[in-house]
MISEMI-474616 format. One record per residue (C-alpha): residue in one letter; x, y, z. Coordinates in steps of 0.1 Angstrom, whole numbers, plus 2048, in hexadecimal, padded with zeros to 3 digits. Layout:
N
AXYZ/...
***
This chain:
556
M8007FF800/L80A8227F6/A816839815/P7F9853820/G81386D821/L81386C7FC/I7F087E7F9/Q7E68A1805/L7CE8BB7FF/T7D98DA7EE/S7DD8FD806/D7BC9087F9/G7AD8E77FD/L7A08E27DA/F7B58C57CF/A7C58A17DC/E7EB8A07D4/F7FE8847CD/R82588B7D3/V83786D7CC/I85C8627BD/P85D8487A4/N87A8357B1/T8728357D5/H84C8337D5/G84781E7B1/P83980A7A3/I8158197AB/S7F380A79F/V7CD81E799/E7C18047B4/G7DC8137CD/I7D68367C9/N7B38317CF/E7BA8207EF/L7CB8427F9/L7AB8547EB/S79183B805/F7A284D823/P780863837/E79188482D/L79887C80B/S77B864801/R7618807F8/L77788B7DF/Y7738897B9/P78D8737A8/R79C88078A/L7A0864776/P7B786D75E/A7CF87C776/I7CF85E787/E7D8848769/Q7F086075F/A80985D780/V80583877F/T81383875B/Q82B85075F/V838847780/N83C825775/R84E82E75A/L86784576B/I875826781/G89582177F/Q89E83C76A/D8B285F775/D891874772/G88185778C/L8948687A7/T88088C7A3/E85F88F7B5/L83F8927A1/T81B8A17AB/F7FC89A79B/E7D98A87A9/I7C58897A6/A7A28907BA/E78F8B37BF/R7758C17CF/R7558C87BC/N7348D77C6/G7128CC7C3/E7048D37A1/I6E48DE792/S6D78D2773/I6B58E0768/S69C8D1747/L67F8E773B/S6678D1726/E6638D9701/D63F8E9707/A64C8FD72A/M62F8ED73F/S64A8D9755/A66F8E2765/E6818C4773/V6A28C878B/C6BF8B1791/L6D28B47AD/T6F78A27AE/A7038A07CD/A7278B27D7/W74C8A07D5/G7588B17F9/G74A8D27ED/Q7308E87F1/E70B8D47EF/I6F48E87DE/T6DD9017F0/L6B990E7EB/Q6C79317DF/D6DA91C7C8/I6B990C7B6/L6A792B7B7/K6C393E7A5/S6C691F78D/L69E921789/K6A5946782/Q6C1945766/H6A892D753/N68A946757/I67692C76C/T65F93B786/Q63F932782/G62E90F78E/L64B9097A6/S6468ED7C3/K6588F77E5/R64F8D87F3/K6638C67D4/I6848DC7D8/E6858D57FF/H67F8B07F7/L6998B47D9/L6B48C57F6/H6AE8AC812/T6B38917F8/V6D38987E6/K6E489B80B/T6E2878812/L6F086F7F2/Q7148647EE/P72687B7D9/G71F87C7B4/Q6FF86C7BB/S6E08807AC/C6BB8867B6/S6A089779D/D67D89E79D/V6678B5788/I6638D77A0/A64D8EB78A/H62D8E7774/G61B901762/K5F5904764/P5E58F973D/A5C9913731/I5AA907733/N595910715/G57091B71B/K550903712/N53A90F6F3/A51991A6F9/V5018FD6F9/I4DC9026F5/T4C78E1702/R4A48DA6F0/K48D8CF70E/V4708C46FA/P4718A36E2/L46A8AD6B6/A4558986A2/R46C887692/E47A8746B2/R4588666B5/L46884F69B/L48083C6B2/Q46B83A6CF/P44F8246C2/Q42F81D6DA/E4347FF6F1/R4147E76F7/E4087D7719/D41D7B670D/G43B7CA70A/T43D7C76E7/V43B7E96D2/D4257F56B8/M43880969D/R41581168C/N40D82B6AB/L42D8436B3/G4188546CE/A4058756D3/V4128976C1/I42A8AA6CE/M41A8CA6DB/V4258E36F5/K40F8FE70A/P41891F713/K43592372F/D444902725/I4688FE725/L4758FD6FF/M49A902703/V4B890971D/K4D7918716/T4F7911728/P50F930722/A52E930719/T54993272C/Q56B94472A/G58292B735/S5A293674A/N5C7940742/G5E392974B/F60B92C74A/N62791A749/V64691775E/I65993674E/G63D94B751/N629952734/Q605951730/L5F3937721/I5D394B713/A5B2935719/I59C9316F9/A57893D705/G5599296FA/K5439336DF/D5259426E9/I50493D6D4/N4E59536D6/L4C69466E0/V4AB94F6CD/A4869546D1/G46F94A6B6/T44994F6AB/G4389426CA/S45693F6E3/K46A9576F7/L48695B711/L48095D732/E482982743/S49497275F/D4AB95C750/P4B3961729/N4C3940726/V4A192C72A/L48893270C/I462929714/A4449256FD/T4279426FE/V40F92F6E6/A40290D6E7/G40A8F86C6/Q4278E46B6/P44D8E86C2/V4648F169D/Q4888F26A5/T49B90F694/S4C291468F/N4C79216B3/G4A49236C3/M4809176C1/Q45F9246B2/V43C9166BB/D42B91369B/N402913696/V3FC8F168A/L3E68E766C/Q3D88C566F/I3CD8B264E/K3C188E64B/N3D1889628/V3DF8A260E/D3CF8945ED/I3BE8A35CF/G39D8A85E1/Y3B28BE5FD/G3CB8CD5E4/N3EE8D75EB/V3F88E960C/D410908612/F40A914635/K41992864E/G42091466A/S4278ED66F/I4108D365F/L4028B266F/I3F389D655/T3E4880666/G3E1869647/D3F6866626/V40188060D/H3F78745EC/E4068765C9/G40D8935B7/M4078AB5D6/L41A8C85E4/V41A8D160A/K4348ED616/S4398FA639/S447916647/G44F8FD665/D44B8D8667/I4398C0654/T43189F664/V41E883651/M40E865667/G40A85164D/F41C850626/V42986860D/D4268585E9/S43686A5CC/A42E88C5D9/Q4458AC5E6/L44A8B8608/I45D8D9610/A4638E6634/Q475901644/G4778E8665/D4758C3662/I4678AA64D/T45D889661/V44886D652/S43985366B/K438838651/G44783862E/V45484D60F/I44B83F5F1/G4538475CD/R45B83D5A6/Q47584058F/L46B859577/K47E860554/E49B871551/E4A7861575/Q48E879585/L47E8685A4/S45A8705AC/T45C87C5D0/R4708985DE/L4748A1603/E4878C260E/A48B8D3630/K4A08EA63F/G4A18D565E/E4A28B0664/I49189564D/A48487565F/A470857651/Q470835658/F477828636/V47C839614/Q47A82D5EE/Y48083E5CB/S4838645DB/E4948835DE/L4A088C600/K4B48A9606/A4B78B862C/T4CE8D163C/G4CE8BF65C/N4D1899660/I4BA881650/L4B0861663/I49D842651/T49982966A/K48F80C653/Q49980F62F/L4A982A617/L4A581A5F5/H4AF8285D0/S4AF8495E0/N4C08695D6/T4CA8785F8/T4DA89A605/T4E58A6629/D4FD8C4635/E4FD8A8652/I4FD88565A/L4E986B646/T4DB84F660/V4CB82D652/S4C481D673/D4AC81468F/A4B581A6B5/S4C17F76B7/E4D87F9699/R4C67D368D/R4B67E666E/G4BF800657/D4C37F7631/L4D280F617/V4CF8035F3/G4D78145D8/G4D78385CD/T4EE8535D3/I4F68635F3/H5068875FC/A509887622/N5248A362A/K52C894651/G52887164B/V50D854643/K50683565D/A4F381A654/V4ED7F7660/T4F37E663B/I4FE7FC61B/G4FA7EC5FC/A4EA7CA5F3/T4F37A55EC/A4E97AC5CB/G5057C35C5/T4EC7E05C1/K5027FF5B4/T4FF81A5D4/E5158395D5/I51C84A5F3/Y53186E5F7/C53B87F617/A555896627/M5568AC604/N55B8C7613/Y5808C761D/S58D8E2602/E5718F960E/L57A8F9630/K59E900629/E59291B613/S57B929633/L59D92564B/K5B293C631/Q593952630/F58F957658/D5B895C655/K5B697663F/S59A988654/I5B0982673/Q5CD993660/Q5BA9AF656/M5AF9B7679/T5CF9B6686/V5DA9D066E/A5BE9E7674/R5C39E4698/L5E89EB697/N5E2A07681/I5C7A1669C/E5E5A0F6B8/A5FEA226A3/S5E5A4069C/L5DFA436C0/N606A406C5/K60CA5C6B3/L5F5A756CA/P607A906DA/P603A8F703/K5DDA8C70F/A5E1AB071E/Q5E4AC16FE/W5C3AB36EB/Q5ACAA970C/D59EAC6707/D595AC56E3/E573AB76DF/L578AA96C0/M59BA9C6C6/V58AA8C6E5/E572A7A6CE/Q589A6F6B2/V59EA5E6CC/R57EA506DD/G571A426B8/M595A336B4/L596A226D3/E56FA146D1/E57BA076AC/K59A9F96C0/R5839E36D2/R56A9DE6BB/I5889CC6A7/Q5959BA6C4/A5759AA6CD/E56C9A26AA/C58D9936A1/G58D9806C2/Q56D9706B9/V579966693/E5959596A5/I5819416B7/E56D934698/Y592931686/R59B91B6A1/M57E9086A2/L57990367E/Q59D8FA67C/Q5988DE697/E57B8D067C/I5978D0663/E5AE8BD674/N5948A367C/Y5848A2660/Y589880652/R58B871671/N56487E67E/Y55487D659/H552859651/I53A83D63F/Q53382565D/A521800657/C5127F0673/K5117CF664/H51B7CA640/I5257DE623/F5217CC601/A52F7CC5E0/N52B7E95C9/V52C8055DF/E53D8205D1/L54D8345F4/H5578575F1/L56986860C/G579888603/P58E8815E0/A59285D5EF/H57A8465DE/K57681F5DB/R55C8095CB/T5587EA5E1/Q5637C85CE/R5517B05F0/E53C7B060F/H54C7C262D/G5407BA652/P53A7D5667/C5547F2663/I55A813665/V569823640/T57F844643/N59785A62B/E5B885063B/N5D5862624/Q5BA866608/E5B583F605/I59582C614/H59C81A633/F585801640/D5867FD664/H5797DB675/S5837E4696/N55D7E869F/R5547C6695/K5387B86AE/
***
């Protein structure tokens, strides 16, 4: 073993010096030097391995030579202070501190950590408890060991919730999904219950207002701005009003049939007719129409509200500003030049049990509970061909245009009947609308900056505050700035909502078959298209990378 006197601390105490005469003390080894460094007063110093290896090599090389009579000095260990390293997450929402125990030097203090955090601009979301725990832990570690923890967390912004309008009364079309139950537990599909009517003071709709949300912050002190929820105006229509005590509640003021509008509800007078035939004549009524029987061939029924038919519609035309509901069936025939003899057109929704050889056009959803056969169907929303249990619902033949998707129990037929479906075709239009929103935001930003520049060029207020004309001009500029800011904020909300719709467009708008898609069905989702060559089981058809994709993972 090497003599303990060969190693000692330097005068400043920062290094351990190894003094050795090769011819006297050699040969030496790394293990021998490490034994010297294991003494209590030296064991907490950091071993300088390159210097130790250099000492061994140089001393052993000089043994027996003239130069081996000269004392050599090597700094083989040193004191090192504790170390701090800070890692900031990419989104600056968290910060992690790693503490390394000192090698005989100064241990980390709270002030050291706070100083390092300040250098990294980490000022928010700090946990005093976690910092103190780290300081306690590092004192228990051996020299060079480390401990770490996340000691700062940001607070995400919580976006506001959009306003929601909840309808409190049923509509005529919903009766198709609620047949009356008999005493023996079976249901009577011919009896769909009483006509939906309301009386004065009945609550029609309740609005849950939009919320502003709450801003957040990251750990470097930047504020994260929440997106306020989009508001909706609850609008009273004919026969309804908002409560004076609560403008978020819409009530009926007259008795009649409730009709849903885009953001409210009206109560219509109801014209009740047994049958619309050549004996009764065509109908054009300002209000809702209830036909307890059938609409016969060649007849026209127009309404400013809803049209409800308890029987059949046969080769006739129904046009409604509200919904069209046919409790039984819609029957048409093929005419020359691919024309169909029956046409239903609604600004609201269309609902029926079965439809054949008919033209259907709706702004809202279209619901067929049993069969949709050889018809041309157009909706801005979703086409559903299914009963409530998803056991029955055949979509066969014809051409379907449904902007936001199609859901049917069975699509096509075993005979390979040609069926064409188009949905999710508005992607390009939405992208163009997004560009227009962006352009509007830029124009409003420029206008606001111009106003701010004009305000900044004004002389000191003391020079013009008594000039009424100048005061009025300044007031006008400030008011215009506030108006632009408010309008720009609303446009930015709509921009983000549209941006989100575009990002999820092909994921949300798809074609679903609960049981089968048969051969010879033309599927179009945006620019992607495919004609089925075989039968598919339960699946969802989507556009993935501009190609038709069948997802069978929902197979029952």
